[in-house]
C-alpha positions in Angstrom: 109.4 68.5 182.0 109.3 71.8 180.1 106.3 73.4 178.6 107.1 72.2 175.1 107.2 68.6 176.3 103.9 69.0 178.2 102.3 70.3 175.0 103.1 67.0 173.2 100.4 65.0 175.1 102.2 61.8 174.4 105.0 62.4 176.9 105.2 60.0 179.9 107.5 60.9 182.8 109.2 58.1 184.7 109.8 58.7 188.4 112.2 56.4 190.2 111.2 55.4 193.7 113.7 54.8 196.6 113.2 51.0 196.1 114.1 51.3 192.4 110.5 50.8 191.2 109.2 53.3 188.6 106.1 55.3 188.7 104.9 56.5 185.3 103.0 59.8 185.1 101.0 60.6 181.9 98.9 63.6 181.3 96.1 65.0 179.2 95.4 68.6 178.2 91.9 70.0 178.5 91.0 72.8 176.2 88.6 75.6 176.9 85.8 75.4 174.4 86.1 79.2 173.9 89.8 78.9 173.3 91.1 81.5 170.9 94.4 81.6 169.1 96.3 84.8 170.0 96.4 87.4 167.2 99.7 87.9 165.5 102.0 90.4 167.2 101.5 92.9 164.3 97.7 93.0 164.9 97.8 93.6 168.7 96.7 97.0 169.7 99.5 99.5 170.2 98.0 100.5 173.6 100.2 98.3 175.7 102.3 98.3 178.8 105.6 96.6 179.8 105.1 93.6 182.1 105.8 94.7 185.7 107.5 91.3 186.4 110.2 92.2 183.9 110.7 95.6 185.4 111.0 94.0 188.8 113.6 91.5 187.5 115.7 94.3 186.1 115.6 96.2 189.4 116.7 93.1 191.4 119.5 92.1 189.0 120.9 95.7 188.8 121.1 96.0 192.6 121.8 92.5 193.8 123.1 90.5 190.9 126.6 89.5 189.8 128.6 91.8 187.5 127.4 89.8 184.5 123.8 89.9 185.6 124.1 93.7 186.2 125.4 94.3 182.7 122.6 92.2 181.2 120.0 94.0 183.3 121.3 97.3 181.9 120.9 96.0 178.3 117.4 94.9 179.1 116.6 98.3 180.7 117.7 100.1 177.5 115.7 97.6 175.4 112.6 98.2 177.5 113.0 102.0 177.4 112.7 101.8 173.6 109.2 100.4 174.0 108.1 103.5 176.0 109.1 105.7 173.1 107.3 103.7 170.5 110.4 102.0 169.1 110.1 98.5 167.8 111.6 96.0 170.2 113.7 93.1 169.0 114.9 90.1 171.1 118.1 90.8 173.0 120.8 88.3 173.9 121.0 87.8 177.7 123.2 85.5 179.8 121.5 82.4 181.2 122.3 83.6 184.7 119.8 86.4 184.3 117.1 84.0 185.6 114.9 85.0 182.7 113.6 82.9 179.9 113.0 85.7 177.5 109.9 85.3 175.5 108.9 88.4 173.5 105.1 88.1 173.9 105.1 86.7 177.4 107.7 88.7 179.2 107.8 92.0 177.4 104.3 93.1 176.3 101.1 92.7 178.2 98.4 94.1 175.8 96.0 96.4 177.8 93.2 96.1 177.1 93.6 92.6 175.7 92.7 92.5 172.0 92.0 88.8 172.3 92.1 86.5 175.4 93.6 83.1 174.8 92.3 81.1 177.8 94.7 78.7 179.5 94.8 75.0 179.2 94.3 72.6 182.1 96.3 69.5 182.9 95.0 66.2 184.2 97.3 63.4 185.3 97.4 59.6 185.0 99.6 58.0 187.6 100.5 54.4 187.0 102.0 52.6 189.9 104.6 49.8 189.5 103.2 46.4 188.4 102.5 44.0 191.2 104.9 41.0 190.9 103.3 37.5 191.3 104.2 35.4 194.3 105.8 31.9 194.4 103.1 29.5 195.4 104.5 26.4 197.4 101.2 24.6 197.4 101.0 24.8 193.6 104.5 23.5 193.3 103.8 20.5 195.4 100.6 19.9 193.4 102.7 19.7 190.3 104.9 17.0 192.0 108.1 19.0 192.2 110.3 17.4 195.0 111.8 19.7 197.6 115.4 20.7 197.1 117.4 22.4 194.3 114.5 22.3 191.9 112.5 24.6 194.2 115.3 27.1 194.0 115.5 27.0 190.2 111.8 27.7 189.8 112.0 30.6 192.3 114.8 32.0 190.1 112.7 31.7 187.0 114.4 28.7 185.5 112.3 25.8 184.0 113.0 22.4 185.6 112.5 18.8 184.3 111.0 16.2 186.6 112.1 12.5 186.8 108.9 11.6 184.9 110.0 13.8 182.0 107.6 16.6 182.5 108.9 20.2 182.2 107.6 22.7 184.7 107.7 26.3 183.7 108.2 29.0 186.5 104.9 30.7 185.4 103.0 27.6 186.5 104.2 28.1 190.1 103.2 31.7 190.4 100.0 33.3 191.8 98.6 36.8 191.8 100.4 39.8 190.4 99.3 42.0 187.6 99.2 45.6 186.5 99.8 48.2 189.2 97.0 50.5 190.4 96.2 53.7 188.5 95.3 57.0 190.0 93.7 59.8 188.0 94.0 63.5 189.0 91.2 65.4 187.3 90.9 69.2 187.2 87.9 70.7 185.5 87.7 74.4 186.7 84.7 75.4 184.8 81.9 74.1 182.5 83.9 75.4 179.5 86.3 72.4 179.9 83.7 69.7 180.2 83.6 68.9 176.4 87.3 68.4 176.3 87.2 66.2 179.5 84.3 64.0 178.4 85.7 63.5 174.9 89.3 62.7 175.9 90.3 59.3 174.6 93.0 58.6 177.2 90.6 59.1 180.1 87.9 57.1 178.3 90.2 54.1 178.1 90.0 53.9 181.9 86.2 53.7 182.0 84.8 50.3 182.9 84.2 47.8 180.1 80.5 48.5 180.0 81.4 51.9 178.6 84.2 50.8 176.3 87.2 51.1 178.6 90.2 48.9 177.8 92.9 49.8 180.3 93.2 48.3 183.8 90.9 49.6 186.5 91.4 52.8 188.3 91.9 52.7 192.1 91.4 56.4 193.1 90.3 59.5 191.3 91.2 62.9 192.9 88.8 65.6 191.7 90.2 69.1 191.9 86.9 70.3 190.6 84.5 72.9 192.0 81.3 71.7 193.6 79.3 73.6 191.0 80.8 71.4 188.3 80.6 68.2 190.3 76.9 68.8 190.6 76.3 68.9 186.8 74.6 65.8 185.3 77.3 65.5 182.7 80.0 65.3 185.4 78.0 62.9 187.6 77.6 60.6 184.5 81.4 60.9 183.9 82.1 59.7 187.4 79.8 56.7 187.2 81.5 55.5 184.0 84.5 54.4 186.0 82.5 51.7 187.8 81.7 51.0 191.5 85.2 49.9 192.5 86.8 53.3 192.3 87.1 55.6 195.3 86.6 59.3 194.5 88.5 61.9 196.5 87.2 65.5 196.3 89.6 68.4 196.8 87.6 71.5 196.4 85.5 74.0 198.5 84.3 71.0 200.6 87.8 71.0 202.2 87.7 74.6 203.5 88.2 75.5 207.1 89.8 72.3 208.3 92.1 72.1 211.3 95.5 71.3 209.9 98.0 70.9 212.7 97.6 69.4 216.2 100.2 71.8 217.6 98.4 74.8 216.2 95.0 73.7 217.5 96.5 72.7 220.9 98.1 76.2 221.3 94.8 77.9 220.3 92.9 75.8 222.9 95.3 77.0 225.6 95.1 80.7 224.5 91.3 80.5 224.3 91.2 79.4 228.0 93.8 82.0 229.1 92.3 85.0 227.2 88.9 84.2 225.5 88.4 88.0 224.9 91.4 87.8 222.5 91.2 84.2 221.3 87.4 83.5 221.0 86.0 80.4 219.4 83.7 81.5 216.6 80.0 81.3 217.8 79.2 79.3 214.6 82.3 77.4 213.4 82.9 77.5 209.7 81.1 74.7 207.8 82.4 73.9 204.3 79.9 73.5 201.5 78.9 69.9 201.1 79.1 67.7 198.0 75.9 66.6 196.2 74.8 63.0 196.5 76.8 61.1 193.9 75.9 57.4 194.7 79.6 56.4 194.4 82.3 55.6 197.0 83.6 59.0 197.8 85.4 61.0 200.5 86.3 64.6 201.1 90.1 65.0 201.2 91.5 66.0 204.6 95.0 66.9 205.8 97.0 63.8 206.8 94.5 61.4 205.3 96.1 58.3 203.9 94.9 56.0 201.1 96.2 52.5 200.8 97.7 51.3 197.4 99.0 47.9 198.2 97.2 45.6 198.6 94.5 47.0 196.3 91.9 49.0 198.3 93.6 48.5 201.6 91.5 51.3 202.9 91.5 54.9 204.0 93.5 55.8 207.2 92.0 58.8 209.0 93.8 58.3 212.3 96.2 61.2 211.9 93.6 63.8 211.0 93.6 66.5 213.6 90.2 66.9 215.3 88.7 69.4 217.8 89.0 68.1 221.4 85.9 67.3 223.4 84.9 69.4 226.4 86.2 66.8 228.8 89.6 66.7 226.9 89.7 70.5 227.1 89.1 70.4 230.8 92.0 68.0 231.4 94.3 70.2 229.3 93.2 73.3 231.2 93.9 71.6 234.5 97.4 70.7 233.4 98.2 74.4 232.8 97.9 75.0 236.5 100.7 72.5 237.1 103.0 75.2 235.7 104.5 77.1 238.6 103.0 80.6 239.2 100.4 80.1 236.5 97.5 80.4 238.9 98.8 83.7 240.2 98.9 85.2 236.7 95.5 83.8 235.8 94.1 85.4 239.0 95.6 88.7 237.9 94.1 88.3 234.4 90.8 87.6 235.9 90.8 90.8 238.0 92.0 93.0 235.1 89.6 91.5 232.5 86.8 90.5 234.7 84.2 92.5 232.7 85.3 90.8 229.5 85.3 87.2 230.7 82.3 84.8 230.5 80.7 84.2 233.9 81.6 80.5 233.9 85.3 81.3 233.5 85.7 82.5 237.1 84.0 79.4 238.5 86.1 77.0 236.4 89.3 78.9 237.2 88.6 78.8 241.0 88.2 75.0 240.8 91.5 74.7 238.8 93.4 77.0 241.1 92.8 74.6 243.9 95.2 72.2 242.1 97.9 74.9 242.1 97.5 75.2 245.8 98.5 71.5 246.0 101.5 72.0 243.7 103.6 75.2 243.5 102.0 77.1 246.4 102.4 74.1 248.6 106.1 73.9 247.8 106.9 77.6 247.8 107.5 79.5 251.0 105.0 82.3 252.0 107.7 84.8 251.2 108.2 83.5 247.7 104.4 83.7 247.1 104.3 87.2 248.5 107.2 88.4 246.3 105.6 87.0 243.2 102.3 88.6 244.0 104.1 92.0 244.6 105.9 91.6 241.3 102.6 91.0 239.4 100.9 93.9 241.2 103.8 96.2 240.2 103.6 95.0 236.6 99.9 95.6 236.5 100.2 99.1 238.1 102.9 100.2 235.6 101.0 98.7 232.7 97.8 100.6 233.6 99.4 104.0 234.6 102.9 104.4 233.1 101.9 105.9 230.8 98.1 106.4 231.3 95.9 105.3 228.5 95.6 107.9 225.7 92.3 109.9 225.5 91.7 108.4 222.0 91.0 105.0 223.4 89.6 106.0 226.8 85.9 105.1 226.5 86.3 103.6 223.1 83.4 101.1 222.6 84.5 97.5 222.6 84.8 95.8 219.2 84.7 99.1 217.3 88.3 99.0 216.3 89.9 95.5 216.3 93.2 94.2 214.8 92.7 90.5 213.8 96.0 88.6 213.5 96.0 85.9 210.8 99.7 85.0 210.7 102.9 85.9 212.6 105.7 83.7 211.1 108.5 85.0 208.9 109.2 83.6 205.4 107.4 80.2 205.8 104.7 78.7 208.1 105.6 76.7 211.2 103.6 74.1 213.0 101.9 76.8 215.1 102.2 80.0 213.0 101.1 81.0 209.6 102.9 83.7 207.5 102.0 87.4 207.7 98.5 88.7 207.6 96.2 91.0 209.5 92.8 92.6 209.2 92.0 96.0 210.7 88.3 96.2 211.4 86.7 99.6 212.0 83.0 99.7 212.7 82.3 96.7 210.5 84.5 97.7 207.6 87.7 95.8 207.0 91.2 96.4 205.6 93.5 93.5 204.7 97.1 94.2 205.7 99.3 91.7 203.9 98.1 88.2 203.1 100.6 85.4 203.1 99.7 81.9 201.9 96.9 80.3 203.9 95.3 83.6 205.0 91.9 82.6 203.7 92.0 79.4 205.7 93.0 81.4 208.8 90.0 83.7 208.2 87.7 80.7 208.1 89.0 79.4 211.4 89.0 82.9 212.9 85.5 84.1 211.9 83.6 80.9 211.4 80.4 81.3 209.4 80.7 85.1 209.5 83.8 85.0 207.3 81.6 85.7 204.2 80.3 88.9 205.9 83.8 90.0 206.6 84.8 89.4 203.0 81.8 91.3 201.6 82.7 94.3 203.8 86.3 94.3 202.8 87.0 97.1 200.4 90.8 97.7 200.7 94.0 95.7 200.7 97.5 96.9 201.5 100.5 94.8 200.6 103.8 95.9 202.2 106.2 94.4 199.7 106.6 91.8 197.0 107.9 88.9 199.1 105.6 85.9 198.8 105.0 85.4 202.5 103.2 88.7 202.4 100.9 88.4 199.4 100.5 84.8 198.0 97.3 84.3 200.0 95.6 87.3 198.5 94.1 85.7 195.4 91.8 83.2 197.2 90.4 86.1 199.3 89.8 88.3 196.3 88.2 85.4 194.4 85.9 84.4 197.2 84.9 88.0 197.9 84.0 88.5 194.2 82.0 85.2 194.2 80.0 86.3 197.2 79.2 89.8 195.9 78.2 88.3 192.5 75.9 85.6 194.1 74.2 88.2 196.3 72.8 90.0 193.3 74.6 93.2 194.2 77.1 94.8 191.9 80.7 93.8 192.4 82.6 96.9 193.6 86.2 96.6 192.6 88.5 96.2 195.6 91.2 98.9 196.1 94.7 97.5 196.4 97.9 99.3 197.3 101.2 97.6 196.9 104.5 97.5 195.1 104.6 97.5 191.3 105.4 93.8 191.1 102.0 93.0 192.6 100.4 94.7 189.6 101.9 92.2 187.3 101.0 89.3 189.6 97.4 90.3 189.7 97.2 91.0 186.0 98.6 87.7 185.0 96.5 85.7 187.4 93.3 87.6 186.4 94.0 86.9 182.7 93.8 83.1 183.5 90.4 83.4 185.2 87.1 82.8 183.5 85.8 85.9 185.3 88.7 88.4 185.7 89.2 89.9 189.2 87.6 93.2 189.8 90.2 95.5 191.4 91.9 98.9 191.2 95.6 98.8 191.8 97.8 101.7 193.0 101.4 102.0 194.1 102.4 102.4 197.8 104.4 105.4 196.6 101.2 107.3 196.0 100.6 107.4 199.7 104.0 108.8 200.7 103.1 112.4 200.5 100.9 113.7 203.4 99.0 115.7 200.8 98.2 112.8 198.4 95.0 112.6 196.5 93.6 109.7 198.6 92.5 111.7 201.6 88.8 111.6 200.8 88.9 107.8 200.1 90.4 107.0 203.5 88.2 109.5 205.3 84.9 108.6 203.7 85.4 104.8 204.1 87.1 104.5 207.4 87.3 107.9 209.1 91.0 108.4 208.8 92.5 111.9 208.8 95.7 110.6 207.2 97.0 107.4 205.8 100.7 107.6 204.9 103.4 105.2 203.7 107.1 105.4 204.1 109.8 103.3 202.4 111.1 100.6 204.6 114.7 99.4 204.9 114.1 96.0 203.3 114.1 94.5 199.8 111.0 94.0 197.5 110.1 97.7 197.4 109.0 97.5 201.0 106.9 100.1 202.7 105.6 100.8 206.2 102.2 102.4 206.8 100.7 104.8 209.3 96.9 105.1 210.0 95.8 108.3 211.8 92.1 108.3 212.7 89.9 111.3 213.3 89.1 109.9 216.8 92.8 110.5 217.7 94.2 107.0 217.7 97.1 106.1 215.4 98.3 102.6 214.3 101.7 102.1 212.7 102.5 98.9 210.8 106.2 98.5 210.0 106.1 95.6 207.6 109.5 94.0 207.1 112.2 96.6 207.9 115.4 97.4 209.8 114.9 100.1 212.4 114.0 103.3 210.5 114.2 106.9 211.7 111.8 107.9 209.0 109.2 105.6 210.4 109.9 106.9 213.9 109.3 110.5 212.8 105.9 109.7 211.1 104.8 107.3 213.9 105.5 109.6 216.9 103.3 109.0 219.9 101.3 106.3 218.1 98.7 104.3 220.0 99.9 101.0 218.6 103.1 100.1 216.8 103.1 96.7 215.0 106.8 96.0 214.4 108.5 93.0 213.0 110.9 91.2 215.4 112.2 88.5 213.1 115.5 87.8 214.9 116.6 87.3 218.5 119.1 90.0 219.7 122.0 87.5 219.5 121.1 86.9 215.8 121.8 90.5 214.8 124.1 89.3 212.1 121.2 87.6 210.3 119.1 90.7 210.8 121.7 92.8 209.0 122.1 90.3 206.2 118.4 89.9 205.6 117.3 93.4 206.5 115.2 92.5 209.5 114.9 93.7 213.1 115.7 92.0 216.3 113.4 92.0 219.4 115.6 94.6 221.1 115.6 96.8 218.1 111.9 96.7 217.7 111.5 97.7 221.4 114.1 100.5 220.9 112.0 101.8 218.0 108.9 101.8 220.1 110.7 103.6 222.9 112.0 106.5 220.8 108.8 106.7 218.8 106.8 107.1 222.1 104.4 104.3 221.2 101.8 103.5 223.8 101.8 99.8 223.0 104.2 97.6 220.9 102.9 94.5 219.1 105.8 92.2 218.1 105.3 89.9 215.1 107.0 88.2 212.1 109.0 85.7 214.1 111.7 83.5 212.5 111.1 79.8 212.6 114.3 79.5 214.7 112.4 81.0 217.6 110.2 79.1 220.0 106.4 78.9 219.4 106.2 81.4 222.3 108.8 84.0 221.0 109.7 85.5 224.3 113.2 84.1 224.6 114.7 87.6 224.7 112.3 88.4 227.6 113.1 85.5 229.9 116.5 84.0 229.1 118.7 86.9 228.2 121.0 88.1 231.0 122.3 91.1 229.0 120.6 94.3 228.0 119.6 94.2 224.3 122.4 96.6 223.1 125.0 94.4 224.7 123.5 91.2 223.3 123.4 92.8 219.9 127.0 94.0 220.1 128.1 90.5 221.2 126.6 89.1 218.0 129.0 91.1 215.9 132.7 91.8 215.9 134.2 95.3 215.8 135.0 95.1 212.1 131.4 94.2 211.3 130.1 97.0 213.4 132.3 99.5 211.6 130.9 98.4 208.3 127.3 98.8 209.1 125.8 101.4 206.8 123.8 104.4 207.9 120.1 103.7 207.7 118.7 107.1 208.0 119.6 110.8 208.0 119.7 111.4 211.8 121.5 108.5 213.3 122.9 105.0 212.4 122.6 101.6 213.9 126.4 101.6 214.1 126.5 104.7 216.3 123.7 103.3 218.4 125.6 100.1 218.9 128.9 101.7 219.8 127.5 104.3 222.1 125.0 101.9 223.8 122.1 104.2 223.0 119.6 101.4 222.9 116.6 102.1 225.1 114.1 99.2 224.7 110.6 99.9 226.0 109.7 98.0 229.2 107.9 94.6 229.2 104.7 96.2 230.4 104.3 98.0 227.1 104.9 94.9 224.9 102.5 92.4 223.4 103.5 89.2 221.6 101.4 88.6 218.5 99.9 85.1 218.2 97.9 83.6 215.3 94.2 84.1 215.4 94.3 86.8 218.1 91.8 89.7 218.1 93.3 92.8 219.6 90.6 95.2 220.6 91.8 98.8 220.9 89.5 99.3 223.9 91.4 96.5 225.8 94.9 97.7 224.7 95.9 99.0 228.1 95.8 95.6 229.7 97.0 93.3 226.9 100.7 93.2 227.8 99.8 91.1 230.8 99.3 88.2 228.3 103.0 88.3 227.5 103.8 87.4 231.1 101.6 84.3 230.8 103.4 83.4 227.5 106.6 83.5 229.4 105.4 80.7 231.7 104.2 78.6 228.8 107.6 79.1 227.1 109.5 78.0 230.1 107.2 74.9 230.4 107.8 74.0 226.8 111.6 74.4 227.3 111.4 72.2 230.4 109.5 69.5 228.4 112.1 69.5 225.7 
């Protein structure tokens, strides 16, 4: 259904189900009572800008499109250029393949400031399920005196029959039940400005109970995508009651926040919390979503995997699949099963010794009890020599980790929890059952910087910080978006909206948040903000502004966070991607690669950094995919860390093809990374690899076997909801060794 069809309001869409039955979807349009008709184009202020979305489209088609698309993009570019010189723009013919529905007012000009603000419409939906067919009633047939045999079959087939006594029996006389199918309403009322349109809509009124003049068949469920503040209004409560008592109301709003969505994800976090509570702590006060007001109707807060019965009518709500937090007893059982993994107890003992000061006192007592189980399993089966060799291996790893190299002075003596990198998501492109898409928060002395924000980042924050999430948001002043791809920015809007709501409700002035990103994000923010009743308060700047070491933003970063220098560098990836380097006055340096191929420019700027956060989307054997999609492999990320001289490497942005514990290249590869990468390509492909920087090329590195991946004892695997304290950085690689054991166990189970 296109926009013109939706605007007609009398359009009903028929959706065919797998069984051949049809579902009919009708809709109503709610108008904002402050709706204004846009001024004619001639009356719009001449102070205007070109929509960044159009500029981005031109760039993509010119560089990556077909010959026809490239030619059309050049025409568009010339057309747009006239606008900058004050020339009058006229619509231009473009091929359909340009992926652009060219609308003069929508795609070309975005008046700034807006002369008039036509606020958007809201759609509500009426879903009519198939009618319920009546059933053939044998008892009724016998009561009518119909003899068994062929006459039964005719009646079943809808054919009237004549009995020996002359009576004619119609098929309808033998049927029972049936009737119109159930109706589901989906109601969205985002603000009080839409109430008049909602309450006065004739289509919706027809579904009220007869007491209030309703004429249509009864509604089974109503899903309310409506804020709690609107649900609490007397007018809305009255609206709800007019549907009668037999309707179940499902609320999908702030009351759904912070839920646990996936069993796999929760189970993984439970394990990680037991293994390393200093990096995966449960929030002291778990997030509690706002509650609905008392409505005196049958209602439920919608939850993930909740099911609602449609046939038979009101067959009930099924909550059996909803993930829930395990009890203490269940957790204890799960923890004990971990010690059934060979060597797990040895590594947990090493973790306990290394992080003893950072573990709760009860942890040691519980672990000793659980270790006894391992004594009965692997230790019992292994020879004393095997146990001794494994203990020596762990001791060597810990010694190298702590001394080779020694911790930099910048983090020696650094107070705990003063500088923490919180990981919100580590998946590439799309979420998996245990990983959300990209997002991190860098916290420095209670001030927070959001580094990318893929979809679901706000929900991850609620699960990570619990009831303190509002404090984090109110102390978040800066956002950095690496590039335009949706897995890095589509979760930003809920965070910005919630932050603005909190600041406004606190009575303090709303300080605009500072956002750095690619130009496409400017258009995204501008368009979204124009649809909001209260526009977003933000200041947007391009990542390119931070490329020069002498940029004008020095005082901003220094005054707010204590940085001597914050600098970006173009990344080797699409979407106007950038990497970023944070250099603090205390001497530590954090480098975030974003999405990129190995880059010498990043190596030069990140030399001797304290922490390199580098993408490792692909396994080494999947180098071909890395080249095609401009991503790095595990071995390439480790090579970058090695030549950069990074003290620690945090690997992230893992493809869904990898295991939930993405350590496959650490434990199953029997070749050095350079050999595994070369084996993933043929000689012709290697010769065609383009130079990626001014000093060396991936091609030369591959051919001459110059890959020098940093050792395991410098590497950390990023996991969702981790908190990486810079003060604990020297010992965090030990966690990767435990992840290896978990990975091997998962593989064994499969």
